[in-house]
LUMLUMDREN-2810 file (N, C-alpha, C; in Angstrom, 1 decimal):
<atoms>
<atom><aa>M</aa><ch>A</ch><at>N</at><xx>5.3</xx><yy>111.9</yy><zz>105.5</zz></atom>
<atom><aa>M</aa><ch>A</ch><at>CA</at><xx>6.5</xx><yy>111.9</yy><zz>106.3</zz></atom>
<atom><aa>M</aa><ch>A</ch><at>C</at><xx>7.0</xx><yy>110.4</yy><zz>106.4</zz></atom>
<atom><aa>R</aa><ch>A</ch><at>N</at><xx>8.3</xx><yy>110.2</yy><zz>106.3</zz></atom>
<atom><aa>R</aa><ch>A</ch><at>CA</at><xx>8.9</xx><yy>108.9</yy><zz>106.4</zz></atom>
<atom><aa>R</aa><ch>A</ch><at>C</at><xx>9.8</xx><yy>108.9</yy><zz>107.7</zz></atom>
<atom><aa>V</aa><ch>A</ch><at>N</at><xx>9.8</xx><yy>107.7</yy><zz>108.3</zz></atom>
<atom><aa>V</aa><ch>A</ch><at>CA</at><xx>10.6</xx><yy>107.6</yy><zz>109.5</zz></atom>
<atom><aa>V</aa><ch>A</ch><at>C</at><xx>11.2</xx><yy>106.1</yy><zz>109.5</zz></atom>
<atom><aa>P</aa><ch>A</ch><at>N</at><xx>12.4</xx><yy>106.0</yy><zz>109.8</zz></atom>
<atom><aa>P</aa><ch>A</ch><at>CA</at><xx>13.0</xx><yy>104.6</yy><zz>110.0</zz></atom>
<atom><aa>P</aa><ch>A</ch><at>C</at><xx>12.3</xx><yy>103.9</yy><zz>111.2</zz></atom>
<atom><aa>A</aa><ch>A</ch><at>N</at><xx>12.2</xx><yy>102.6</yy><zz>111.0</zz></atom>
<atom><aa>A</aa><ch>A</ch><at>CA</at><xx>11.6</xx><yy>101.8</yy><zz>112.1</zz></atom>
<atom><aa>A</aa><ch>A</ch><at>C</at><xx>12.3</xx><yy>101.9</yy><zz>113.4</zz></atom>
<atom><aa>S</aa><ch>A</ch><at>N</at><xx>13.6</xx><yy>102.1</yy><zz>113.4</zz></atom>
<atom><aa>S</aa><ch>A</ch><at>CA</at><xx>14.4</xx><yy>102.2</yy><zz>114.6</zz></atom>
<atom><aa>S</aa><ch>A</ch><at>C</at><xx>14.1</xx><yy>103.5</yy><zz>115.3</zz></atom>
<atom><aa>E</aa><ch>A</ch><at>N</at><xx>13.9</xx><yy>104.6</yy><zz>114.5</zz></atom>
<atom><aa>E</aa><ch>A</ch><at>CA</at><xx>13.5</xx><yy>105.9</yy><zz>115.1</zz></atom>
<atom><aa>E</aa><ch>A</ch><at>C</at><xx>12.1</xx><yy>105.9</yy><zz>115.6</zz></atom>
<atom><aa>L</aa><ch>A</ch><at>N</at><xx>11.2</xx><yy>105.2</yy><zz>114.9</zz></atom>
<atom><aa>L</aa><ch>A</ch><at>CA</at><xx>9.8</xx><yy>105.1</yy><zz>115.4</zz></atom>
<atom><aa>L</aa><ch>A</ch><at>C</at><xx>9.8</xx><yy>104.4</yy><zz>116.8</zz></atom>
<atom><aa>S</aa><ch>A</ch><at>N</at><xx>10.6</xx><yy>103.3</yy><zz>116.9</zz></atom>
<atom><aa>S</aa><ch>A</ch><at>CA</at><xx>10.7</xx><yy>102.6</yy><zz>118.1</zz></atom>
<atom><aa>S</aa><ch>A</ch><at>C</at><xx>11.2</xx><yy>103.4</yy><zz>119.3</zz></atom>
<atom><aa>R</aa><ch>A</ch><at>N</at><xx>12.2</xx><yy>104.3</yy><zz>119.0</zz></atom>
<atom><aa>R</aa><ch>A</ch><at>CA</at><xx>12.8</xx><yy>105.1</yy><zz>120.1</zz></atom>
<atom><aa>R</aa><ch>A</ch><at>C</at><xx>11.8</xx><yy>106.2</yy><zz>120.5</zz></atom>
<atom><aa>N</aa><ch>A</ch><at>N</at><xx>11.0</xx><yy>106.7</yy><zz>119.6</zz></atom>
<atom><aa>N</aa><ch>A</ch><at>CA</at><xx>10.2</xx><yy>107.9</yy><zz>119.9</zz></atom>
<atom><aa>N</aa><ch>A</ch><at>C</at><xx>8.7</xx><yy>107.6</yy><zz>119.5</zz></atom>
<atom><aa>F</aa><ch>A</ch><at>N</at><xx>8.2</xx><yy>106.4</yy><zz>119.9</zz></atom>
<atom><aa>F</aa><ch>A</ch><at>CA</at><xx>6.9</xx><yy>106.0</yy><zz>119.5</zz></atom>
<atom><aa>F</aa><ch>A</ch><at>C</at><xx>5.8</xx><yy>107.0</yy><zz>119.8</zz></atom>
<atom><aa>S</aa><ch>A</ch><at>N</at><xx>5.8</xx><yy>107.5</yy><zz>121.0</zz></atom>
<atom><aa>S</aa><ch>A</ch><at>CA</at><xx>4.7</xx><yy>108.4</yy><zz>121.4</zz></atom>
<atom><aa>S</aa><ch>A</ch><at>C</at><xx>4.7</xx><yy>109.6</yy><zz>120.5</zz></atom>
<atom><aa>Q</aa><ch>A</ch><at>N</at><xx>5.8</xx><yy>110.2</yy><zz>120.3</zz></atom>
<atom><aa>Q</aa><ch>A</ch><at>CA</at><xx>5.9</xx><yy>111.4</yy><zz>119.4</zz></atom>
<atom><aa>Q</aa><ch>A</ch><at>C</at><xx>5.4</xx><yy>111.1</yy><zz>118.0</zz></atom>
<atom><aa>Y</aa><ch>A</ch><at>N</at><xx>5.7</xx><yy>110.0</yy><zz>117.4</zz></atom>
<atom><aa>Y</aa><ch>A</ch><at>CA</at><xx>5.3</xx><yy>109.7</yy><zz>116.1</zz></atom>
<atom><aa>Y</aa><ch>A</ch><at>C</at><xx>3.8</xx><yy>109.3</yy><zz>116.1</zz></atom>
<atom><aa>C</aa><ch>A</ch><at>N</at><xx>3.3</xx><yy>108.7</yy><zz>117.2</zz></atom>
<atom><aa>C</aa><ch>A</ch><at>CA</at><xx>1.9</xx><yy>108.5</yy><zz>117.2</zz></atom>
<atom><aa>C</aa><ch>A</ch><at>C</at><xx>1.1</xx><yy>109.8</yy><zz>117.1</zz></atom>
<atom><aa>D</aa><ch>A</ch><at>N</at><xx>1.6</xx><yy>110.8</yy><zz>117.8</zz></atom>
<atom><aa>D</aa><ch>A</ch><at>CA</at><xx>0.9</xx><yy>112.1</yy><zz>117.7</zz></atom>
<atom><aa>D</aa><ch>A</ch><at>C</at><xx>1.0</xx><yy>112.7</yy><zz>116.2</zz></atom>
<atom><aa>V</aa><ch>A</ch><at>N</at><xx>2.1</xx><yy>112.5</yy><zz>115.5</zz></atom>
<atom><aa>V</aa><ch>A</ch><at>CA</at><xx>2.2</xx><yy>112.9</yy><zz>114.1</zz></atom>
<atom><aa>V</aa><ch>A</ch><at>C</at><xx>1.2</xx><yy>112.1</yy><zz>113.3</zz></atom>
<atom><aa>A</aa><ch>A</ch><at>N</at><xx>1.1</xx><yy>110.8</yy><zz>113.5</zz></atom>
<atom><aa>A</aa><ch>A</ch><at>CA</at><xx>0.2</xx><yy>109.9</yy><zz>112.7</zz></atom>
<atom><aa>A</aa><ch>A</ch><at>C</at><xx>-1.3</xx><yy>110.3</yy><zz>112.9</zz></atom>
<atom><aa>L</aa><ch>A</ch><at>N</at><xx>-1.6</xx><yy>111.0</yy><zz>114.0</zz></atom>
<atom><aa>L</aa><ch>A</ch><at>CA</at><xx>-3.0</xx><yy>111.5</yy><zz>114.2</zz></atom>
<atom><aa>L</aa><ch>A</ch><at>C</at><xx>-3.4</xx><yy>112.6</yy><zz>113.2</zz></atom>
<atom><aa>T</aa><ch>A</ch><at>N</at><xx>-2.4</xx><yy>113.3</yy><zz>112.6</zz></atom>
<atom><aa>T</aa><ch>A</ch><at>CA</at><xx>-2.7</xx><yy>114.4</yy><zz>111.7</zz></atom>
<atom><aa>T</aa><ch>A</ch><at>C</at><xx>-2.4</xx><yy>114.0</yy><zz>110.3</zz></atom>
<atom><aa>K</aa><ch>A</ch><at>N</at><xx>-1.5</xx><yy>113.0</yy><zz>110.0</zz></atom>
<atom><aa>K</aa><ch>A</ch><at>CA</at><xx>-1.2</xx><yy>112.6</yy><zz>108.7</zz></atom>
<atom><aa>K</aa><ch>A</ch><at>C</at><xx>-0.6</xx><yy>111.2</yy><zz>108.7</zz></atom>
<atom><aa>P</aa><ch>A</ch><at>N</at><xx>-0.7</xx><yy>110.4</yy><zz>107.7</zz></atom>
<atom><aa>P</aa><ch>A</ch><at>CA</at><xx>-0.1</xx><yy>109.1</yy><zz>107.6</zz></atom>
<atom><aa>P</aa><ch>A</ch><at>C</at><xx>1.4</xx><yy>109.2</yy><zz>107.7</zz></atom>
<atom><aa>L</aa><ch>A</ch><at>N</at><xx>2.0</xx><yy>108.2</yy><zz>108.4</zz></atom>
<atom><aa>L</aa><ch>A</ch><at>CA</at><xx>3.4</xx><yy>108.2</yy><zz>108.6</zz></atom>
<atom><aa>L</aa><ch>A</ch><at>C</at><xx>3.9</xx><yy>106.9</yy><zz>108.0</zz></atom>
<atom><aa>I</aa><ch>A</ch><at>N</at><xx>4.8</xx><yy>107.0</yy><zz>107.1</zz></atom>
<atom><aa>I</aa><ch>A</ch><at>CA</at><xx>5.4</xx><yy>105.9</yy><zz>106.4</zz></atom>
<atom><aa>I</aa><ch>A</ch><at>C</at><xx>6.6</xx><yy>105.4</yy><zz>107.2</zz></atom>
<atom><aa>V</aa><ch>A</ch><at>N</at><xx>6.6</xx><yy>104.1</yy><zz>107.5</zz></atom>
<atom><aa>V</aa><ch>A</ch><at>CA</at><xx>7.7</xx><yy>103.5</yy><zz>108.3</zz></atom>
<atom><aa>V</aa><ch>A</ch><at>C</at><xx>8.6</xx><yy>102.8</yy><zz>107.3</zz></atom>
<atom><aa>T</aa><ch>A</ch><at>N</at><xx>9.9</xx><yy>103.1</yy><zz>107.4</zz></atom>
<atom><aa>T</aa><ch>A</ch><at>CA</at><xx>10.8</xx><yy>102.4</yy><zz>106.5</zz></atom>
<atom><aa>T</aa><ch>A</ch><at>C</at><xx>11.7</xx><yy>101.4</yy><zz>107.3</zz></atom>
<atom><aa>K</aa><ch>A</ch><at>N</at><xx>12.2</xx><yy>100.5</yy><zz>106.5</zz></atom>
<atom><aa>K</aa><ch>A</ch><at>CA</at><xx>13.2</xx><yy>99.5</yy><zz>107.1</zz></atom>
<atom><aa>K</aa><ch>A</ch><at>C</at><xx>14.3</xx><yy>99.3</yy><zz>106.0</zz></atom>
<atom><aa>N</aa><ch>A</ch><at>N</at><xx>15.5</xx><yy>99.5</yy><zz>106.3</zz></atom>
<atom><aa>N</aa><ch>A</ch><at>CA</at><xx>16.6</xx><yy>99.4</yy><zz>105.3</zz></atom>
<atom><aa>N</aa><ch>A</ch><at>C</at><xx>16.4</xx><yy>100.3</yy><zz>104.1</zz></atom>
<atom><aa>G</aa><ch>A</ch><at>N</at><xx>15.8</xx><yy>101.5</yy><zz>104.4</zz></atom>
<atom><aa>G</aa><ch>A</ch><at>CA</at><xx>15.5</xx><yy>102.5</yy><zz>103.4</zz></atom>
<atom><aa>G</aa><ch>A</ch><at>C</at><xx>14.3</xx><yy>102.2</yy><zz>102.5</zz></atom>
<atom><aa>R</aa><ch>A</ch><at>N</at><xx>13.6</xx><yy>101.2</yy><zz>102.8</zz></atom>
<atom><aa>R</aa><ch>A</ch><at>CA</at><xx>12.4</xx><yy>100.8</yy><zz>101.9</zz></atom>
<atom><aa>R</aa><ch>A</ch><at>C</at><xx>11.1</xx><yy>101.0</yy><zz>102.7</zz></atom>
<atom><aa>D</aa><ch>A</ch><at>N</at><xx>10.1</xx><yy>101.5</yy><zz>102.0</zz></atom>
<atom><aa>D</aa><ch>A</ch><at>CA</at><xx>8.8</xx><yy>101.7</yy><zz>102.7</zz></atom>
<atom><aa>D</aa><ch>A</ch><at>C</at><xx>8.3</xx><yy>100.3</yy><zz>103.1</zz></atom>
<atom><aa>R</aa><ch>A</ch><at>N</at><xx>7.8</xx><yy>100.2</yy><zz>104.4</zz></atom>
<atom><aa>R</aa><ch>A</ch><at>CA</at><xx>7.3</xx><yy>98.9</yy><zz>104.8</zz></atom>
<atom><aa>R</aa><ch>A</ch><at>C</at><xx>5.9</xx><yy>99.0</yy><zz>105.4</zz></atom>
<atom><aa>L</aa><ch>A</ch><at>N</at><xx>5.6</xx><yy>100.0</yy><zz>106.2</zz></atom>
<atom><aa>L</aa><ch>A</ch><at>CA</at><xx>4.3</xx><yy>100.1</yy><zz>106.9</zz></atom>
<atom><aa>L</aa><ch>A</ch><at>C</at><xx>3.8</xx><yy>101.6</yy><zz>106.8</zz></atom>
<atom><aa>V</aa><ch>A</ch><at>N</at><xx>2.5</xx><yy>101.7</yy><zz>107.1</zz></atom>
<atom><aa>V</aa><ch>A</ch><at>CA</at><xx>2.0</xx><yy>103.1</yy><zz>107.3</zz></atom>
<atom><aa>V</aa><ch>A</ch><at>C</at><xx>1.3</xx><yy>103.1</yy><zz>108.6</zz></atom>
<atom><aa>L</aa><ch>A</ch><at>N</at><xx>1.6</xx><yy>104.1</yy><zz>109.4</zz></atom>
<atom><aa>L</aa><ch>A</ch><at>CA</at><xx>0.9</xx><yy>104.3</yy><zz>110.7</zz></atom>
<atom><aa>L</aa><ch>A</ch><at>C</at><xx>-0.1</xx><yy>105.5</yy><zz>110.5</zz></atom>
<atom><aa>L</aa><ch>A</ch><at>N</at><xx>-1.3</xx><yy>105.3</yy><zz>110.8</zz></atom>
<atom><aa>L</aa><ch>A</ch><at>CA</at><xx>-2.3</xx><yy>106.3</yy><zz>110.6</zz></atom>
<atom><aa>L</aa><ch>A</ch><at>C</at><xx>-3.4</xx><yy>106.3</yy><zz>111.7</zz></atom>
<atom><aa>S</aa><ch>A</ch><at>N</at><xx>-4.1</xx><yy>107.4</yy><zz>111.8</zz></atom>
<atom><aa>S</aa><ch>A</ch><at>CA</at><xx>-5.2</xx><yy>107.5</yy><zz>112.8</zz></atom>
<atom><aa>S</aa><ch>A</ch><at>C</at><xx>-6.3</xx><yy>106.5</yy><zz>112.6</zz></atom>
<atom><aa>I</aa><ch>A</ch><at>N</at><xx>-7.0</xx><yy>106.1</yy><zz>113.6</zz></atom>
<atom><aa>I</aa><ch>A</ch><at>CA</at><xx>-8.1</xx><yy>105.2</yy><zz>113.5</zz></atom>
<atom><aa>I</aa><ch>A</ch><at>C</at><xx>-9.2</xx><yy>105.8</yy><zz>112.6</zz></atom>
<atom><aa>E</aa><ch>A</ch><at>N</at><xx>-9.4</xx><yy>107.1</yy><zz>112.6</zz></atom>
<atom><aa>E</aa><ch>A</ch><at>CA</at><xx>-10.4</xx><yy>107.7</yy><zz>111.8</zz></atom>
<atom><aa>E</aa><ch>A</ch><at>C</at><xx>-10.0</xx><yy>107.5</yy><zz>110.3</zz></atom>
<atom><aa>E</aa><ch>A</ch><at>N</at><xx>-8.8</xx><yy>107.7</yy><zz>110.0</zz></atom>
<atom><aa>E</aa><ch>A</ch><at>CA</at><xx>-8.3</xx><yy>107.6</yy><zz>108.6</zz></atom>
<atom><aa>E</aa><ch>A</ch><at>C</at><xx>-8.5</xx><yy>106.1</yy><zz>108.1</zz></atom>
<atom><aa>Y</aa><ch>A</ch><at>N</at><xx>-8.1</xx><yy>105.2</yy><zz>109.0</zz></atom>
<atom><aa>Y</aa><ch>A</ch><at>CA</at><xx>-8.2</xx><yy>103.8</yy><zz>108.7</zz></atom>
<atom><aa>Y</aa><ch>A</ch><at>C</at><xx>-9.7</xx><yy>103.4</yy><zz>108.5</zz></atom>
<atom><aa>E</aa><ch>A</ch><at>N</at><xx>-10.6</xx><yy>103.8</yy><zz>109.3</zz></atom>
<atom><aa>E</aa><ch>A</ch><at>CA</at><xx>-12.0</xx><yy>103.5</yy><zz>109.2</zz></atom>
<atom><aa>E</aa><ch>A</ch><at>C</at><xx>-12.6</xx><yy>104.1</yy><zz>107.9</zz></atom>
<atom><aa>M</aa><ch>A</ch><at>N</at><xx>-12.1</xx><yy>105.3</yy><zz>107.5</zz></atom>
<atom><aa>M</aa><ch>A</ch><at>CA</at><xx>-12.6</xx><yy>105.9</yy><zz>106.3</zz></atom>
<atom><aa>M</aa><ch>A</ch><at>C</at><xx>-12.2</xx><yy>105.1</yy><zz>105.1</zz></atom>
<atom><aa>L</aa><ch>A</ch><at>N</at><xx>-10.9</xx><yy>104.7</yy><zz>105.1</zz></atom>
<atom><aa>L</aa><ch>A</ch><at>CA</at><xx>-10.4</xx><yy>103.8</yy><zz>104.0</zz></atom>
<atom><aa>L</aa><ch>A</ch><at>C</at><xx>-11.1</xx><yy>102.5</yy><zz>104.0</zz></atom>
<atom><aa>R</aa><ch>A</ch><at>N</at><xx>-11.3</xx><yy>101.9</yy><zz>105.1</zz></atom>
<atom><aa>R</aa><ch>A</ch><at>CA</at><xx>-12.0</xx><yy>100.6</yy><zz>105.2</zz></atom>
<atom><aa>R</aa><ch>A</ch><at>C</at><xx>-13.4</xx><yy>100.7</yy><zz>104.7</zz></atom>
<atom><aa>D</aa><ch>A</ch><at>N</at><xx>-14.1</xx><yy>101.7</yy><zz>105.1</zz></atom>
<atom><aa>D</aa><ch>A</ch><at>CA</at><xx>-15.5</xx><yy>101.9</yy><zz>104.6</zz></atom>
<atom><aa>D</aa><ch>A</ch><at>C</at><xx>-15.5</xx><yy>102.2</yy><zz>103.1</zz></atom>
<atom><aa>L</aa><ch>A</ch><at>N</at><xx>-14.6</xx><yy>102.9</yy><zz>102.6</zz></atom>
<atom><aa>L</aa><ch>A</ch><at>CA</at><xx>-14.5</xx><yy>103.2</yy><zz>101.2</zz></atom>
<atom><aa>L</aa><ch>A</ch><at>C</at><xx>-14.4</xx><yy>101.9</yy><zz>100.4</zz></atom>
<atom><aa>V</aa><ch>A</ch><at>N</at><xx>-13.5</xx><yy>101.0</yy><zz>100.8</zz></atom>
<atom><aa>V</aa><ch>A</ch><at>CA</at><xx>-13.3</xx><yy>99.8</yy><zz>100.1</zz></atom>
<atom><aa>V</aa><ch>A</ch><at>C</at><xx>-14.6</xx><yy>98.9</yy><zz>100.3</zz></atom>
<atom><aa>T</aa><ch>A</ch><at>N</at><xx>-15.1</xx><yy>98.8</yy><zz>101.5</zz></atom>
<atom><aa>T</aa><ch>A</ch><at>CA</at><xx>-16.3</xx><yy>98.0</yy><zz>101.7</zz></atom>
<atom><aa>T</aa><ch>A</ch><at>C</at><xx>-17.5</xx><yy>98.5</yy><zz>100.9</zz></atom>
<atom><aa>D</aa><ch>A</ch><at>N</at><xx>-17.7</xx><yy>99.9</yy><zz>100.8</zz></atom>
<atom><aa>D</aa><ch>A</ch><at>CA</at><xx>-18.8</xx><yy>100.4</yy><zz>100.0</zz></atom>
<atom><aa>D</aa><ch>A</ch><at>C</at><xx>-18.6</xx><yy>100.1</yy><zz>98.5</zz></atom>
<atom><aa>R</aa><ch>A</ch><at>N</at><xx>-17.4</xx><yy>100.1</yy><zz>98.0</zz></atom>
<atom><aa>R</aa><ch>A</ch><at>CA</at><xx>-17.2</xx><yy>99.8</yy><zz>96.6</zz></atom>
<atom><aa>R</aa><ch>A</ch><at>C</at><xx>-17.5</xx><yy>98.3</yy><zz>96.3</zz></atom>
<atom><aa>S</aa><ch>A</ch><at>N</at><xx>-17.2</xx><yy>97.4</yy><zz>97.2</zz></atom>
<atom><aa>S</aa><ch>A</ch><at>CA</at><xx>-17.4</xx><yy>96.0</yy><zz>96.9</zz></atom>
<atom><aa>S</aa><ch>A</ch><at>C</at><xx>-18.8</xx><yy>95.5</yy><zz>97.3</zz></atom>
<atom><aa>R</aa><ch>A</ch><at>N</at><xx>-19.5</xx><yy>96.2</yy><zz>98.2</zz></atom>
<atom><aa>R</aa><ch>A</ch><at>CA</at><xx>-20.8</xx><yy>95.7</yy><zz>98.7</zz></atom>
<atom><aa>R</aa><ch>A</ch><at>C</at><xx>-21.9</xx><yy>95.5</yy><zz>97.6</zz></atom>
<atom><aa>P</aa><ch>A</ch><at>N</at><xx>-22.1</xx><yy>96.4</yy><zz>96.7</zz></atom>
<atom><aa>P</aa><ch>A</ch><at>CA</at><xx>-23.2</xx><yy>96.2</yy><zz>95.8</zz></atom>
<atom><aa>P</aa><ch>A</ch><at>C</at><xx>-23.1</xx><yy>95.0</yy><zz>94.9</zz></atom>
<atom><aa>A</aa><ch>A</ch><at>N</at><xx>-21.9</xx><yy>94.7</yy><zz>94.4</zz></atom>
<atom><aa>A</aa><ch>A</ch><at>CA</at><xx>-21.6</xx><yy>93.5</yy><zz>93.6</zz></atom>
<atom><aa>A</aa><ch>A</ch><at>C</at><xx>-21.8</xx><yy>92.2</yy><zz>94.4</zz></atom>
<atom><aa>V</aa><ch>A</ch><at>N</at><xx>-21.4</xx><yy>92.2</yy><zz>95.6</zz></atom>
<atom><aa>V</aa><ch>A</ch><at>CA</at><xx>-21.5</xx><yy>91.0</yy><zz>96.4</zz></atom>
<atom><aa>V</aa><ch>A</ch><at>C</at><xx>-23.0</xx><yy>90.8</yy><zz>96.8</zz></atom>
<atom><aa>A</aa><ch>A</ch><at>N</at><xx>-23.7</xx><yy>91.8</yy><zz>97.2</zz></atom>
<atom><aa>A</aa><ch>A</ch><at>CA</at><xx>-25.1</xx><yy>91.7</yy><zz>97.6</zz></atom>
<atom><aa>A</aa><ch>A</ch><at>C</at><xx>-25.9</xx><yy>91.3</yy><zz>96.4</zz></atom>
<atom><aa>A</aa><ch>A</ch><at>N</at><xx>-25.7</xx><yy>91.9</yy><zz>95.2</zz></atom>
<atom><aa>A</aa><ch>A</ch><at>CA</at><xx>-26.5</xx><yy>91.6</yy><zz>94.0</zz></atom>
<atom><aa>A</aa><ch>A</ch><at>C</at><xx>-26.3</xx><yy>90.1</yy><zz>93.6</zz></atom>
<atom><aa>T</aa><ch>A</ch><at>N</at><xx>-25.1</xx><yy>89.6</yy><zz>93.7</zz></atom>
<atom><aa>T</aa><ch>A</ch><at>CA</at><xx>-24.8</xx><yy>88.2</yy><zz>93.4</zz></atom>
<atom><aa>T</aa><ch>A</ch><at>C</at><xx>-25.5</xx><yy>87.3</yy><zz>94.3</zz></atom>
<atom><aa>K</aa><ch>A</ch><at>N</at><xx>-25.5</xx><yy>87.6</yy><zz>95.6</zz></atom>
<atom><aa>K</aa><ch>A</ch><at>CA</at><xx>-26.2</xx><yy>86.7</yy><zz>96.6</zz></atom>
<atom><aa>K</aa><ch>A</ch><at>C</at><xx>-27.7</xx><yy>86.8</yy><zz>96.4</zz></atom>
<atom><aa>E</aa><ch>A</ch><at>N</at><xx>-28.2</xx><yy>88.0</yy><zz>96.2</zz></atom>
<atom><aa>E</aa><ch>A</ch><at>CA</at><xx>-29.7</xx><yy>88.1</yy><zz>96.1</zz></atom>
<atom><aa>E</aa><ch>A</ch><at>C</at><xx>-30.2</xx><yy>87.5</yy><zz>94.8</zz></atom>
<atom><aa>S</aa><ch>A</ch><at>N</at><xx>-29.4</xx><yy>87.4</yy><zz>93.8</zz></atom>
<atom><aa>S</aa><ch>A</ch><at>CA</at><xx>-29.9</xx><yy>86.9</yy><zz>92.5</zz></atom>
<atom><aa>S</aa><ch>A</ch><at>C</at><xx>-29.9</xx><yy>85.4</yy><zz>92.4</zz></atom>
<atom><aa>Q</aa><ch>A</ch><at>N</at><xx>-29.5</xx><yy>84.8</yy><zz>93.5</zz></atom>
<atom><aa>Q</aa><ch>A</ch><at>CA</at><xx>-29.5</xx><yy>83.3</yy><zz>93.5</zz></atom>
<atom><aa>Q</aa><ch>A</ch><at>C</at><xx>-30.5</xx><yy>82.8</yy><zz>94.5</zz></atom>
<atom><aa>P</aa><ch>A</ch><at>N</at><xx>-31.8</xx><yy>82.7</yy><zz>94.1</zz></atom>
<atom><aa>P</aa><ch>A</ch><at>CA</at><xx>-32.8</xx><yy>82.3</yy><zz>95.1</zz></atom>
<atom><aa>P</aa><ch>A</ch><at>C</at><xx>-32.5</xx><yy>80.9</yy><zz>95.7</zz></atom>
<atom><aa>G</aa><ch>A</ch><at>N</at><xx>-32.8</xx><yy>80.8</yy><zz>97.0</zz></atom>
<atom><aa>G</aa><ch>A</ch><at>CA</at><xx>-32.6</xx><yy>79.5</yy><zz>97.7</zz></atom>
<atom><aa>G</aa><ch>A</ch><at>C</at><xx>-31.2</xx><yy>79.3</yy><zz>98.1</zz></atom>
<atom><aa>R</aa><ch>A</ch><at>N</at><xx>-30.3</xx><yy>80.2</yy><zz>97.8</zz></atom>
<atom><aa>R</aa><ch>A</ch><at>CA</at><xx>-28.9</xx><yy>80.0</yy><zz>98.2</zz></atom>
<atom><aa>R</aa><ch>A</ch><at>C</at><xx>-28.8</xx><yy>80.4</yy><zz>99.6</zz></atom>
<atom><aa>H</aa><ch>A</ch><at>N</at><xx>-28.1</xx><yy>79.6</yy><zz>100.4</zz></atom>
<atom><aa>H</aa><ch>A</ch><at>CA</at><xx>-27.9</xx><yy>79.9</yy><zz>101.8</zz></atom>
<atom><aa>H</aa><ch>A</ch><at>C</at><xx>-26.5</xx><yy>80.3</yy><zz>102.0</zz></atom>
<atom><aa>V</aa><ch>A</ch><at>N</at><xx>-26.3</xx><yy>81.4</yy><zz>102.7</zz></atom>
<atom><aa>V</aa><ch>A</ch><at>CA</at><xx>-24.9</xx><yy>81.9</yy><zz>102.9</zz></atom>
<atom><aa>V</aa><ch>A</ch><at>C</at><xx>-24.5</xx><yy>81.6</yy><zz>104.4</zz></atom>
<atom><aa>R</aa><ch>A</ch><at>N</at><xx>-23.4</xx><yy>80.9</yy><zz>104.5</zz></atom>
<atom><aa>R</aa><ch>A</ch><at>CA</at><xx>-22.9</xx><yy>80.5</yy><zz>105.8</zz></atom>
<atom><aa>R</aa><ch>A</ch><at>C</at><xx>-22.0</xx><yy>81.6</yy><zz>106.3</zz></atom>
<atom><aa>R</aa><ch>A</ch><at>N</at><xx>-22.2</xx><yy>82.0</yy><zz>107.4</zz></atom>
<atom><aa>R</aa><ch>A</ch><at>CA</at><xx>-21.4</xx><yy>83.1</yy><zz>108.0</zz></atom>
<atom><aa>R</aa><ch>A</ch><at>C</at><xx>-20.4</xx><yy>82.5</yy><zz>109.0</zz></atom>
<atom><aa>A</aa><ch>A</ch><at>N</at><xx>-19.2</xx><yy>83.0</yy><zz>109.0</zz></atom>
<atom><aa>A</aa><ch>A</ch><at>CA</at><xx>-18.2</xx><yy>82.5</yy><zz>109.9</zz></atom>
<atom><aa>A</aa><ch>A</ch><at>C</at><xx>-18.4</xx><yy>83.1</yy><zz>111.3</zz></atom>
<atom><aa>A</aa><ch>A</ch><at>N</at><xx>-18.3</xx><yy>82.4</yy><zz>112.3</zz></atom>
<atom><aa>A</aa><ch>A</ch><at>CA</at><xx>-18.5</xx><yy>82.9</yy><zz>113.7</zz></atom>
<atom><aa>A</aa><ch>A</ch><at>C</at><xx>-17.3</xx><yy>83.8</yy><zz>114.0</zz></atom>
<atom><aa>K</aa><ch>A</ch><at>N</at><xx>-17.6</xx><yy>84.9</yy><zz>114.8</zz></atom>
<atom><aa>K</aa><ch>A</ch><at>CA</at><xx>-16.5</xx><yy>85.8</yy><zz>115.2</zz></atom>
<atom><aa>K</aa><ch>A</ch><at>C</at><xx>-15.7</xx><yy>85.1</yy><zz>116.3</zz></atom>
<atom><aa>R</aa><ch>A</ch><at>N</at><xx>-14.4</xx><yy>85.2</yy><zz>116.1</zz></atom>
<atom><aa>R</aa><ch>A</ch><at>CA</at><xx>-13.5</xx><yy>84.6</yy><zz>117.2</zz></atom>
<atom><aa>R</aa><ch>A</ch><at>C</at><xx>-12.9</xx><yy>85.7</yy><zz>118.0</zz></atom>
<atom><aa>G</aa><ch>A</ch><at>N</at><xx>-12.9</xx><yy>85.6</yy><zz>119.3</zz></atom>
<atom><aa>G</aa><ch>A</ch><at>CA</at><xx>-12.5</xx><yy>86.7</yy><zz>120.1</zz></atom>
<atom><aa>G</aa><ch>A</ch><at>C</at><xx>-11.2</xx><yy>86.5</yy><zz>120.6</zz></atom>
</atoms>
């Protein structure tokens, strides 16, 4: 489903309910700009991408003995 950004702004709550059941494409000037989707859908997509990239990254780090990995501190 597509909705103009101005319409989304006027009826945000209604479109949030729609986005819980299916992704909602937000348009601006007739062009696709954003997608509004449920947190469950977002987490599934995020995990899918993470799972695909994890083995290659882990194998690279593990294959280099003595290499130290610096981790960035979380900022709140």
